[in-house]
C-alpha positions in Angstrom: -0.1 0.0 0.0 2.7 2.1 1.0 5.0 1.6 -1.7 2.0 2.4 -4.4 1.0 5.6 -3.1 4.5 6.5 -3.6 4.8 5.4 -7.0 1.7 7.5 -7.4 3.0 10.5 -5.9 6.1 10.0 -8.0 4.2 9.1 -11.5 1.6 12.2 -10.9 4.5 14.9 -10.0 7.0 13.7 -12.9 3.8 14.2 -15.4 3.1 17.7 -13.7 6.5 18.9 -14.3 6.7 17.5 -18.1 3.9 19.5 -19.0 4.8 22.5 -17.4 8.8 22.0 -18.1 10.3 25.0 -19.6 13.5 24.6 -18.8 16.2 21.8 -18.8 16.9 22.2 -15.0 13.3 21.9 -13.6 13.5 18.6 -15.9 16.8 17.2 -14.4 15.7 18.1 -10.8 12.7 16.3 -11.3 14.6 13.3 -13.4 17.0 13.2 -10.1 13.9 13.7 -7.1 12.5 10.2 -9.0 15.2 8.2 -9.2 15.6 9.1 -6.0 12.4 8.3 -4.7 12.9 5.0 -6.9 16.2 3.2 -5.5 14.5 4.3 -1.9 11.4 2.3 -2.7 13.6 -0.5 -4.2 16.0 -0.7 -1.7 13.7 -1.5 1.1 14.1 1.7 2.7 10.6 1.9 3.7 8.4 1.8 6.8 9.3 -1.3 8.5 6.8 -4.4 7.9 3.8 -4.3 9.8 4.4 -7.6 10.9 8.2 -6.7 12.5 6.1 -3.5 14.2 3.8 -5.8 15.2 6.5 -8.6 16.9 8.5 -5.2 18.4 5.6 -4.1 20.3 4.4 -7.8 21.5 8.2 -8.2 22.7 8.0 -4.4 24.6 5.0 -5.8 26.2 6.5 -9.0 27.5 9.7 -7.5 28.6 7.8 -4.1 30.2 4.8 -5.6 30.6 3.1 -2.9 28.9 3.9 -0.7 25.4 4.8 2.9 26.5 2.5 5.4 24.6 5.8 6.7 23.8 7.3 4.5 22.2 4.2 4.0 19.7 5.3 7.5 18.5 8.6 6.2 17.3 8.6 6.0 13.8 7.9 2.6 12.6 11.1 2.4 10.5 13.3 3.4 13.3 11.5 1.2 16.1 12.8 -2.5 15.6 16.1 -1.6 15.5 16.0 1.3 18.3 13.9 -1.8 20.0 16.7 -4.2 19.8 19.4 -1.8 20.6 17.9 -1.1 24.1 17.2 -4.6 24.7 20.6 -5.9 24.1 22.5 -3.7 25.4 20.2 -1.8 28.7 18.4 -5.0 29.6 20.7 -7.4 29.2 22.2 -9.3 31.8 24.8 -10.8 29.3 26.7 -7.8 28.4 30.7 -7.0 29.9 29.0 -4.4 32.0 26.9 -5.2 34.9 23.1 -3.4 35.2 24.2 -1.0 38.0 27.1 0.4 36.1 25.5 0.7 33.2 22.3 2.6 34.7 25.0 5.0 36.4 27.0 5.3 33.3 23.6 6.7 31.6 22.0 8.7 34.8 25.8 10.8 34.7 25.3 11.2 30.7 21.6 11.9 31.1 22.4 14.4 33.8 25.0 16.3 31.4 22.8 16.5 28.2 20.2 17.2 30.4 17.4 14.9 29.9 14.7 14.8 32.5 13.1 11.8 31.5 15.9 9.6 31.2 17.1 11.0 34.8 14.4 9.7 35.8 14.4 6.0 34.5 18.0 5.9 35.1 17.7 6.8 38.9 15.0 4.5 39.1 16.9 1.8 37.3 20.3 2.1 39.2 17.9 1.7 42.4 16.6 -1.4 41.3 19.8 -2.4 40.4 21.1 -2.1 44.0 22.6 1.0 43.9 22.7 3.2 46.8 21.9 6.8 47.1 25.5 7.9 47.5 26.6 6.0 44.5 24.1 8.2 42.3 25.2 10.7 44.3 28.7 10.1 43.3 28.1 9.3 39.2 26.7 12.9 38.9 29.4 14.4 40.5 31.6 12.1 38.5 29.8 13.4 35.8 29.9 17.1 36.8 33.7 16.8 37.3 34.4 15.6 33.6 31.8 18.9 32.4 33.7 20.7 34.5 37.1 20.2 33.2 35.7 20.0 29.5 34.9 23.6 30.0 37.9 24.6 31.1 40.0 23.2 28.5 37.9 24.0 25.8 37.1 27.6 27.2 40.9 28.4 27.8 42.1 26.6 24.4 44.0 24.5 26.0 46.4 22.9 23.0 45.7 19.0 23.4 49.4 17.7 22.3 50.7 19.3 24.9 48.2 17.9 27.3 48.8 14.4 26.0 52.7 15.6 26.6 52.2 16.7 30.1 50.1 13.7 31.4 51.6 11.3 29.8 55.0 12.0 31.7 53.2 12.7 34.9 53.1 9.8 37.5 49.8 7.6 37.7 47.5 8.9 40.0 47.7 6.7 43.2 44.9 3.9 43.6 42.3 5.1 46.0 42.2 3.8 49.3 
């Protein structure tokens, strides 16, 4: 259905351009657009198949117990891949980083972006993964420290090569006690 509608749009636009074409430039642009649309149609870069999207919604519901409204707003072409990535990285216990560490990293980044939605969700995830309030606070403080020094380095225009040379020659920081 989608492919037919796009085909009709291209055909209609093409006929219209041919009728009103007064210069070679207009015709060339129209032909190039038609080629691009045709390539997109033939390459499969269309809306994700309905079955794949429905399977994704079913998997989300099995995983989360429901399909949150915001996921229904994600473009259908992006949904299956986006969900697969979240599930494979964030929700998986089979990755190198344990869930608590992943949640604390995500919280630190979310605090810097800032993303109110992400901060709330990442804080809840960190707590569910066993993070204490002190660990949550430290993750946010480390993010703030990185942002602080990044601002200093960039604002003071510290030369990167000099920075690497100076810190590369410095002794390693002592281990924390």
